[in-house]
Every structure is written in C-alpha cells, then in structure tokens.
C-alpha positions as CSV (number, residue, x, y, z in Angstrom):
1,M,111.7,112.8,64.9
2,S,110.5,115.6,67.1
3,E,107.1,113.9,67.5
4,S,108.7,110.9,69.1
5,D,110.7,113.2,71.5
6,D,107.5,115.0,72.5
7,S,105.6,111.8,73.1
8,T,108.5,110.4,75.2
9,G,108.7,113.5,77.2
10,G,105.0,113.5,77.8
11,S,105.0,109.9,79.0
12,A,107.9,110.6,81.3
13,T,106.0,113.5,82.9
14,V,102.9,111.2,83.4
15,A,105.1,108.5,84.9
16,S,106.7,110.9,87.4
17,E,103.3,112.2,88.4
18,N,102.0,108.7,89.0
19,S,105.0,107.7,91.1
20,R,104.0,110.0,93.9
21,L,101.6,108.8,96.6
22,S,98.4,110.7,96.4
23,P,96.6,112.0,99.5
24,V,93.9,109.4,98.9
25,V,96.4,106.5,99.3
26,L,97.9,108.1,102.4
27,A,94.5,108.5,104.0
28,S,93.7,104.9,103.2
29,V,96.9,103.6,104.7
30,G,96.4,105.9,107.7
31,S,92.9,104.5,108.3
32,V,94.2,100.9,108.1
33,A,96.8,101.8,110.7
34,L,94.2,103.4,112.9
35,A,91.9,100.4,112.5
36,L,94.8,98.1,113.6
37,Y,95.5,100.3,116.5
38,Y,91.9,100.3,117.7
39,Y,91.5,96.5,117.1
40,Y,94.7,95.3,118.7
41,A,96.2,98.0,120.9
42,Q,93.0,99.3,122.4
43,G,91.1,96.1,122.2
44,D,88.0,97.9,120.8
45,K,87.2,95.4,118.1
46,Q,84.0,97.0,116.9
47,R,85.6,100.4,116.4
48,G,88.6,98.7,114.7
49,Q,86.2,97.0,112.2
50,F,84.3,100.2,111.6
51,V,87.4,102.2,110.9
52,G,88.7,99.3,108.8
53,L,85.9,99.9,106.3
54,W,87.0,103.5,105.6
55,P,89.9,102.6,103.2
56,T,87.5,101.0,100.7
57,T,85.1,103.9,100.8
58,I,87.9,106.4,100.4
59,L,89.4,104.6,97.4
60,A,86.0,104.0,95.9
61,L,85.2,107.7,96.0
62,A,88.6,108.6,94.5
63,I,88.0,106.1,91.7
64,Y,84.5,107.6,91.0
65,Y,85.9,111.1,90.8
66,K,88.8,110.1,88.6
67,L,86.4,108.3,86.2
68,D,84.2,111.3,86.1
69,E,87.2,113.5,85.2
70,I,88.1,111.1,82.4
71,K,84.6,111.1,81.2
72,Q,84.5,114.9,81.0
73,T,87.8,114.9,79.2
74,L,86.6,112.5,76.6
75,Q,83.4,114.5,76.1
76,Q,85.4,117.7,75.6
77,T,87.8,115.9,73.1
78,G,84.8,114.5,71.2
79,D,83.2,117.9,70.7
C-alpha cells in the first residue's frame, strides 16, 4: 500500500513541475511576438522573417539537451 502512495506522490510532483512554463517556452513565445512586431508594426518583413526562425531553433536546442539528459540518465541506470 505504501508503494502505491509513493508512486502517486512522485507522479504528482512530476505533473506539477511540468505544468510550469519553462524559460525556453517563454523565449520562443517572446521571439514570435518580436517577429510579429517587426513584420507588421515596423514593416520590416525581412527582419520579421529572420526573427520568426528563432523559436524553432530555440525549441530544437532545448529538445536536444533534454534528450541528452535522458540518455545520460539511462546510461547511469543501466550500469
């Protein structure tokens, strides 16, 4: 019975950690807003398109580092 309580508590902790917005998501949303500002408000379409490419790059780097972290965790667990 205590094992199920421990696993439930652990999943609740993980769920609460995942519900927060990470700095990566905030940076991506900010760069989208900046791209829209440049494109529409300033009329600088080329700069708006350039800045609009940043969110995908930011998110791709975050995914890469997260996968690397998972890989290292799995290697440590396997040893």
